[in-house]
C-alpha positions in Angstrom: 0.0 0.0 0.0 1.5 3.3 -1.0 1.7 5.8 1.8 -0.7 8.7 1.2 0.5 12.3 1.1 -0.3 14.1 4.3 -0.5 17.8 5.1 1.6 19.2 7.9 -1.4 19.1 10.3 -2.1 15.5 9.4 1.5 14.5 9.9 1.6 16.3 13.2 -1.4 14.2 14.5 0.1 11.0 13.1 3.4 11.7 14.8 1.6 12.4 18.0 -0.2 9.1 18.0 3.0 7.2 17.2 4.8 9.0 20.1 4.5 7.3 23.5 5.7 10.5 25.2 2.9 12.5 23.7 0.3 10.2 25.2 1.9 10.6 28.6 1.7 14.4 28.4 -2.1 14.3 27.7 -2.7 12.1 30.7 -0.6 14.3 32.9 -2.5 17.3 31.8 -5.9 15.6 32.4 -4.9 14.3 35.8 -3.5 17.7 36.8 -6.8 19.5 36.5 -8.9 16.6 37.9 -6.7 16.1 41.0 -6.6 19.9 41.4 -10.3 20.1 41.2 -10.8 17.2 43.6 -8.4 18.8 46.2 -10.1 22.1 45.9 -13.5 20.5 46.3 -12.2 18.5 49.3 -10.9 21.6 51.0 -14.2 23.3 50.3 -16.2 20.5 51.7 -14.0 20.3 54.8 -14.2 24.0 55.5 -17.9 24.2 54.4 -17.1 26.7 51.7 -19.6 26.6 48.9 -17.7 29.1 46.8 -14.6 26.9 46.9 -16.6 23.8 45.8 -18.2 25.9 43.1 -14.8 27.0 41.9 -13.6 23.4 41.8 -16.6 22.4 39.7 -16.1 25.4 37.3 -12.4 24.5 36.9 -13.1 20.9 35.9 -16.0 22.1 33.6 -13.8 24.8 32.0 -11.0 22.3 31.2 -13.4 19.8 29.8 -15.0 22.4 27.5 -11.5 23.4 26.4 -10.7 19.7 25.6 -13.9 19.3 23.7 -13.3 22.4 21.6 -9.8 21.2 20.8 -11.2 17.8 19.9 -13.7 19.4 17.5 -10.9 21.5 16.0 -8.8 18.4 15.1 -11.7 16.1 14.1 -11.8 17.2 10.4 -8.1 16.5 10.2 -8.5 13.0 11.7 -11.3 12.4 9.2 -9.0 13.4 6.3 -6.3 11.0 7.6 -8.7 8.1 7.8 -10.1 8.9 4.3 -6.7 9.0 2.8 -5.7 5.7 4.4 -9.0 4.1 3.2 -8.4 5.4 -0.3 -4.8 4.0 -0.3 -6.0 0.6 1.0 -8.9 0.5 -1.5 -6.4 1.2 -4.3 -4.1 -1.5 -3.0 -6.9 -4.1 -2.8 -8.1 -3.2 -6.3 -4.6 -3.9 -7.6 -4.5 -7.3 -5.8 -7.9 -8.3 -7.0 -7.1 -7.6 -10.7 -5.0 -10.4 -12.3 -2.0 -9.3 -14.3 -2.5 -9.4 -18.0 
């Protein structure tokens, strides 16, 4: 199967998926705001502070909204990558199915 030609954004995403270090950075980022939110909520509950618990909730919600917006930004690029791979695979299977003349 010939490798499709990818744009810079597509190649950036592909390299990120192939990199084990990139996956660790995403998990660290996620755990950072979740643990921070839990700690803030815990201190708020311990001290009976509704504003502190509300702040923890808003922090977690804000980061999730940010992640969803980022996901929506990159989804068309992922779609393009998959479409190019499917096209290359279909071309390759068409060549295999056709006998040589």
